[in-house]
PyMOL Python script that loads the backbone (N, CA, C, O; Angstrom):
from pymol import cmd

cmd.read_pdbstr("""\
ATOM      1  N   MET A   1     -22.745 -59.574  53.007  1.00  0.00           N
ATOM      2  CA  MET A   1     -22.777 -58.205  52.506  1.00  0.00           C
ATOM      3  C   MET A   1     -22.285 -57.266  53.607  1.00  0.00           C
ATOM      4  O   MET A   1     -22.714 -57.379  54.755  1.00  0.00           O
ATOM      5  N   THR A   2     -21.396 -56.349  53.265  1.00  0.00           N
ATOM      6  CA  THR A   2     -20.871 -55.408  54.246  1.00  0.00           C
ATOM      7  C   THR A   2     -21.682 -54.129  54.231  1.00  0.00           C
ATOM      8  O   THR A   2     -22.211 -53.721  53.197  1.00  0.00           O
ATOM      9  N   MET A   3     -21.771 -53.513  55.378  1.00  0.00           N
ATOM     10  CA  MET A   3     -22.486 -52.248  55.491  1.00  0.00           C
ATOM     11  C   MET A   3     -21.593 -51.119  54.990  1.00  0.00           C
ATOM     12  O   MET A   3     -20.399 -51.107  55.290  1.00  0.00           O
ATOM     13  N   PRO A   4     -22.145 -50.170  54.233  1.00  0.00           N
ATOM     14  CA  PRO A   4     -21.333 -49.032  53.787  1.00  0.00           C
ATOM     15  C   PRO A   4     -20.966 -48.155  54.971  1.00  0.00           C
ATOM     16  O   PRO A   4     -21.690 -48.099  55.965  1.00  0.00           O
ATOM     17  N   ASN A   5     -19.845 -47.477  54.855  1.00  0.00           N
ATOM     18  CA  ASN A   5     -19.434 -46.557  55.911  1.00  0.00           C
ATOM     19  C   ASN A   5     -20.296 -45.305  55.798  1.00  0.00           C
ATOM     20  O   ASN A   5     -20.166 -44.532  54.848  1.00  0.00           O
ATOM     21  N   VAL A   6     -21.164 -45.118  56.764  1.00  0.00           N
ATOM     22  CA  VAL A   6     -22.135 -44.022  56.713  1.00  0.00           C
ATOM     23  C   VAL A   6     -21.441 -42.666  56.659  1.00  0.00           C
ATOM     24  O   VAL A   6     -21.857 -41.780  55.913  1.00  0.00           O
ATOM     25  N   ASP A   7     -20.374 -42.506  57.457  1.00  0.00           N
ATOM     26  CA  ASP A   7     -19.665 -41.230  57.461  1.00  0.00           C
ATOM     27  C   ASP A   7     -19.167 -40.873  56.066  1.00  0.00           C
ATOM     28  O   ASP A   7     -19.300 -39.728  55.633  1.00  0.00           O
ATOM     29  N   ASN A   8     -18.591 -41.849  55.357  1.00  0.00           N
ATOM     30  CA  ASN A   8     -18.087 -41.592  54.009  1.00  0.00           C
ATOM     31  C   ASN A   8     -19.219 -41.238  53.056  1.00  0.00           C
ATOM     32  O   ASN A   8     -19.056 -40.375  52.193  1.00  0.00           O
ATOM     33  N   GLU A   9     -20.354 -41.889  53.202  1.00  0.00           N
ATOM     34  CA  GLU A   9     -21.505 -41.577  52.350  1.00  0.00           C
ATOM     35  C   GLU A   9     -21.989 -40.150  52.604  1.00  0.00           C
ATOM     36  O   GLU A   9     -22.310 -39.421  51.665  1.00  0.00           O
ATOM     37  N   ILE A  10     -22.038 -39.764  53.855  1.00  0.00           N
ATOM     38  CA  ILE A  10     -22.473 -38.404  54.199  1.00  0.00           C
ATOM     39  C   ILE A  10     -21.518 -37.382  53.607  1.00  0.00           C
ATOM     40  O   ILE A  10     -21.950 -36.389  53.020  1.00  0.00           O
ATOM     41  N   VAL A  11     -20.216 -37.623  53.759  1.00  0.00           N
ATOM     42  CA  VAL A  11     -19.204 -36.704  53.226  1.00  0.00           C
ATOM     43  C   VAL A  11     -19.334 -36.599  51.714  1.00  0.00           C
ATOM     44  O   VAL A  11     -19.264 -35.500  51.164  1.00  0.00           O
ATOM     45  N   ARG A  12     -19.519 -37.721  51.036  1.00  0.00           N
ATOM     46  CA  ARG A  12     -19.671 -37.699  49.569  1.00  0.00           C
ATOM     47  C   ARG A  12     -20.899 -36.896  49.149  1.00  0.00           C
ATOM     48  O   ARG A  12     -20.844 -36.125  48.191  1.00  0.00           O
ATOM     49  N   MET A  13     -22.007 -37.080  49.867  1.00  0.00           N
ATOM     50  CA  MET A  13     -23.228 -36.353  49.521  1.00  0.00           C
ATOM     51  C   MET A  13     -23.063 -34.853  49.749  1.00  0.00           C
ATOM     52  O   MET A  13     -23.494 -34.048  48.924  1.00  0.00           O
ATOM     53  N   ILE A  14     -22.441 -34.477  50.864  1.00  0.00           N
ATOM     54  CA  ILE A  14     -22.217 -33.054  51.138  1.00  0.00           C
ATOM     55  C   ILE A  14     -21.309 -32.452  50.072  1.00  0.00           C
ATOM     56  O   ILE A  14     -21.579 -31.362  49.567  1.00  0.00           O
ATOM     57  N   ALA A  15     -20.234 -33.158  49.729  1.00  0.00           N
ATOM     58  CA  ALA A  15     -19.299 -32.663  48.710  1.00  0.00           C
ATOM     59  C   ALA A  15     -20.003 -32.486  47.368  1.00  0.00           C
ATOM     60  O   ALA A  15     -19.786 -31.490  46.678  1.00  0.00           O
ATOM     61  N   ALA A  16     -20.834 -33.435  47.002  1.00  0.00           N
ATOM     62  CA  ALA A  16     -21.546 -33.348  45.726  1.00  0.00           C
ATOM     63  C   ALA A  16     -22.539 -32.184  45.729  1.00  0.00           C
ATOM     64  O   ALA A  16     -22.656 -31.458  44.742  1.00  0.00           O
ATOM     65  N   ASP A  17     -23.248 -32.014  46.839  1.00  0.00           N
ATOM     66  CA  ASP A  17     -24.251 -30.950  46.927  1.00  0.00           C
ATOM     67  C   ASP A  17     -23.641 -29.555  46.981  1.00  0.00           C
ATOM     68  O   ASP A  17     -24.247 -28.593  46.509  1.00  0.00           O
ATOM     69  N   THR A  18     -22.444 -29.441  47.556  1.00  0.00           N
ATOM     70  CA  THR A  18     -21.837 -28.121  47.742  1.00  0.00           C
ATOM     71  C   THR A  18     -20.690 -27.840  46.774  1.00  0.00           C
ATOM     72  O   THR A  18     -20.095 -26.763  46.803  1.00  0.00           O
ATOM     73  N   ASN A  19     -20.383 -28.822  45.912  1.00  0.00           N
ATOM     74  CA  ASN A  19     -19.283 -28.688  44.952  1.00  0.00           C
ATOM     75  C   ASN A  19     -17.964 -28.334  45.637  1.00  0.00           C
ATOM     76  O   ASN A  19     -17.228 -27.460  45.179  1.00  0.00           O
ATOM     77  N   THR A  20     -17.679 -29.023  46.737  1.00  0.00           N
ATOM     78  CA  THR A  20     -16.426 -28.833  47.466  1.00  0.00           C
ATOM     79  C   THR A  20     -15.662 -30.151  47.506  1.00  0.00           C
ATOM     80  O   THR A  20     -16.258 -31.215  47.338  1.00  0.00           O
ATOM     81  N   PRO A  21     -14.353 -30.096  47.725  1.00  0.00           N
ATOM     82  CA  PRO A  21     -13.563 -31.326  47.784  1.00  0.00           C
ATOM     83  C   PRO A  21     -13.982 -32.201  48.969  1.00  0.00           C
ATOM     84  O   PRO A  21     -14.302 -31.692  50.044  1.00  0.00           O
ATOM     85  N   GLU A  22     -13.976 -33.517  48.763  1.00  0.00           N
ATOM     86  CA  GLU A  22     -14.332 -34.444  49.830  1.00  0.00           C
ATOM     87  C   GLU A  22     -13.405 -34.300  51.031  1.00  0.00           C
ATOM     88  O   GLU A  22     -13.831 -34.479  52.172  1.00  0.00           O
ATOM     89  N   GLU A  23     -12.135 -33.974  50.776  1.00  0.00           N
ATOM     90  CA  GLU A  23     -11.176 -33.833  51.879  1.00  0.00           C
ATOM     91  C   GLU A  23     -11.596 -32.701  52.823  1.00  0.00           C
ATOM     92  O   GLU A  23     -11.511 -32.834  54.044  1.00  0.00           O
ATOM     93  N   THR A  24     -12.045 -31.597  52.246  1.00  0.00           N
ATOM     94  CA  THR A  24     -12.491 -30.457  53.046  1.00  0.00           C
ATOM     95  C   THR A  24     -13.723 -30.831  53.858  1.00  0.00           C
ATOM     96  O   THR A  24     -13.793 -30.566  55.058  1.00  0.00           O
ATOM     97  N   ASP A  25     -14.686 -31.446  53.197  1.00  0.00           N
ATOM     98  CA  ASP A  25     -15.915 -31.832  53.883  1.00  0.00           C
ATOM     99  C   ASP A  25     -15.651 -32.893  54.943  1.00  0.00           C
ATOM    100  O   ASP A  25     -16.285 -32.887  55.999  1.00  0.00           O
ATOM    101  N   SER A  26     -14.729 -33.793  54.671  1.00  0.00           N
ATOM    102  CA  SER A  26     -14.386 -34.832  55.636  1.00  0.00           C
ATOM    103  C   SER A  26     -13.807 -34.212  56.906  1.00  0.00           C
ATOM    104  O   SER A  26     -14.179 -34.592  58.016  1.00  0.00           O
ATOM    105  N   ARG A  27     -12.904 -33.266  56.738  1.00  0.00           N
ATOM    106  CA  ARG A  27     -12.287 -32.595  57.889  1.00  0.00           C
ATOM    107  C   ARG A  27     -13.346 -31.846  58.699  1.00  0.00           C
ATOM    108  O   ARG A  27     -13.381 -31.942  59.926  1.00  0.00           O
ATOM    109  N   LEU A  28     -14.207 -31.102  58.005  1.00  0.00           N
ATOM    110  CA  LEU A  28     -15.252 -30.352  58.696  1.00  0.00           C
ATOM    111  C   LEU A  28     -16.230 -31.284  59.409  1.00  0.00           C
ATOM    112  O   LEU A  28     -16.671 -31.001  60.523  1.00  0.00           O
ATOM    113  N   PHE A  29     -16.563 -32.393  58.758  1.00  0.00           N
ATOM    114  CA  PHE A  29     -17.469 -33.371  59.359  1.00  0.00           C
ATOM    115  C   PHE A  29     -16.855 -33.951  60.632  1.00  0.00           C
ATOM    116  O   PHE A  29     -17.526 -34.058  61.658  1.00  0.00           O
ATOM    117  N   GLU A  30     -15.573 -34.326  60.561  1.00  0.00           N
ATOM    118  CA  GLU A  30     -14.893 -34.896  61.727  1.00  0.00           C
ATOM    119  C   GLU A  30     -14.819 -33.891  62.874  1.00  0.00           C
ATOM    120  O   GLU A  30     -15.056 -34.246  64.029  1.00  0.00           O
ATOM    121  N   GLU A  31     -14.489 -32.636  62.558  1.00  0.00           N
ATOM    122  CA  GLU A  31     -14.404 -31.604  63.596  1.00  0.00           C
ATOM    123  C   GLU A  31     -15.766 -31.356  64.243  1.00  0.00           C
ATOM    124  O   GLU A  31     -15.876 -31.245  65.464  1.00  0.00           O
ATOM    125  N   THR A  32     -16.792 -31.273  63.411  1.00  0.00           N
ATOM    126  CA  THR A  32     -18.139 -31.026  63.918  1.00  0.00           C
ATOM    127  C   THR A  32     -18.618 -32.191  64.766  1.00  0.00           C
ATOM    128  O   THR A  32     -19.197 -31.991  65.834  1.00  0.00           O
ATOM    129  N   TRP A  33     -18.379 -33.416  64.291  1.00  0.00           N
ATOM    130  CA  TRP A  33     -18.801 -34.604  65.037  1.00  0.00           C
ATOM    131  C   TRP A  33     -18.096 -34.667  66.389  1.00  0.00           C
ATOM    132  O   TRP A  33     -18.721 -34.981  67.402  1.00  0.00           O
ATOM    133  N   ALA A  34     -16.802 -34.370  66.409  1.00  0.00           N
ATOM    134  CA  ALA A  34     -16.035 -34.400  67.658  1.00  0.00           C
ATOM    135  C   ALA A  34     -16.575 -33.361  68.640  1.00  0.00           C
ATOM    136  O   ALA A  34     -16.716 -33.643  69.830  1.00  0.00           O
ATOM    137  N   GLU A  35     -16.876 -32.160  68.141  1.00  0.00           N
ATOM    138  CA  GLU A  35     -17.417 -31.099  68.986  1.00  0.00           C
ATOM    139  C   GLU A  35     -18.780 -31.476  69.537  1.00  0.00           C
ATOM    140  O   GLU A  35     -19.067 -31.278  70.718  1.00  0.00           O
ATOM    141  N   TYR A  36     -19.611 -32.020  68.670  1.00  0.00           N
ATOM    142  CA  TYR A  36     -20.975 -32.381  69.048  1.00  0.00           C
ATOM    143  C   TYR A  36     -20.987 -33.524  70.059  1.00  0.00           C
ATOM    144  O   TYR A  36     -21.759 -33.500  71.017  1.00  0.00           O
ATOM    145  N   SER A  37     -20.136 -34.520  69.846  1.00  0.00           N
ATOM    146  CA  SER A  37     -20.180 -35.712  70.691  1.00  0.00           C
ATOM    147  C   SER A  37     -19.397 -35.567  71.991  1.00  0.00           C
ATOM    148  O   SER A  37     -19.525 -36.404  72.885  1.00  0.00           O
ATOM    149  N   GLU A  38     -18.596 -34.526  72.106  1.00  0.00           N
ATOM    150  CA  GLU A  38     -17.826 -34.321  73.334  1.00  0.00           C
ATOM    151  C   GLU A  38     -18.778 -34.077  74.503  1.00  0.00           C
ATOM    152  O   GLU A  38     -19.517 -33.092  74.524  1.00  0.00           O
ATOM    153  N   GLY A  39     -18.748 -34.967  75.450  1.00  0.00           N
ATOM    154  CA  GLY A  39     -19.609 -34.833  76.617  1.00  0.00           C
ATOM    155  C   GLY A  39     -21.053 -35.227  76.376  1.00  0.00           C
ATOM    156  O   GLY A  39     -21.886 -35.079  77.271  1.00  0.00           O
ATOM    157  N   ALA A  40     -21.369 -35.725  75.191  1.00  0.00           N
ATOM    158  CA  ALA A  40     -22.743 -36.122  74.891  1.00  0.00           C
ATOM    159  C   ALA A  40     -23.114 -37.372  75.684  1.00  0.00           C
ATOM    160  O   ALA A  40     -22.285 -38.253  75.911  1.00  0.00           O
ATOM    161  N   ARG A  41     -24.349 -37.426  76.090  1.00  0.00           N
ATOM    162  CA  ARG A  41     -24.852 -38.588  76.831  1.00  0.00           C
ATOM    163  C   ARG A  41     -26.160 -39.038  76.215  1.00  0.00           C
ATOM    164  O   ARG A  41     -26.988 -38.222  75.810  1.00  0.00           O
ATOM    165  N   ILE A  42     -26.333 -40.339  76.150  1.00  0.00           N
ATOM    166  CA  ILE A  42     -27.591 -40.895  75.659  1.00  0.00           C
ATOM    167  C   ILE A  42     -28.510 -41.059  76.862  1.00  0.00           C
ATOM    168  O   ILE A  42     -28.189 -41.779  77.809  1.00  0.00           O
ATOM    169  N   MET A  43     -29.621 -40.405  76.817  1.00  0.00           N
ATOM    170  CA  MET A  43     -30.593 -40.468  77.910  1.00  0.00           C
ATOM    171  C   MET A  43     -31.832 -41.186  77.387  1.00  0.00           C
ATOM    172  O   MET A  43     -32.698 -40.580  76.755  1.00  0.00           O
ATOM    173  N   ASP A  44     -31.899 -42.465  77.657  1.00  0.00           N
ATOM    174  CA  ASP A  44     -33.017 -43.251  77.132  1.00  0.00           C
ATOM    175  C   ASP A  44     -33.769 -43.934  78.233  1.00  0.00           C
ATOM    176  O   ASP A  44     -34.743 -44.640  77.970  1.00  0.00           O
TER     177      ASP A  44
END
""", "prot")
cmd.dss("prot")
cmd.show_as("cartoon", "prot")
cmd.util.cbc("prot")
cmd.orient("prot")
């Protein structure tokens, strides 16, 4: 069994909840993720 692509599931849920195209939400998700993860460090 393969694992679903979590990013795609998140984008689909956001698009459904906000009634916006998946392409728009996908772009915004990618931009936000890139901004958030830039320079991020895991401190465990």
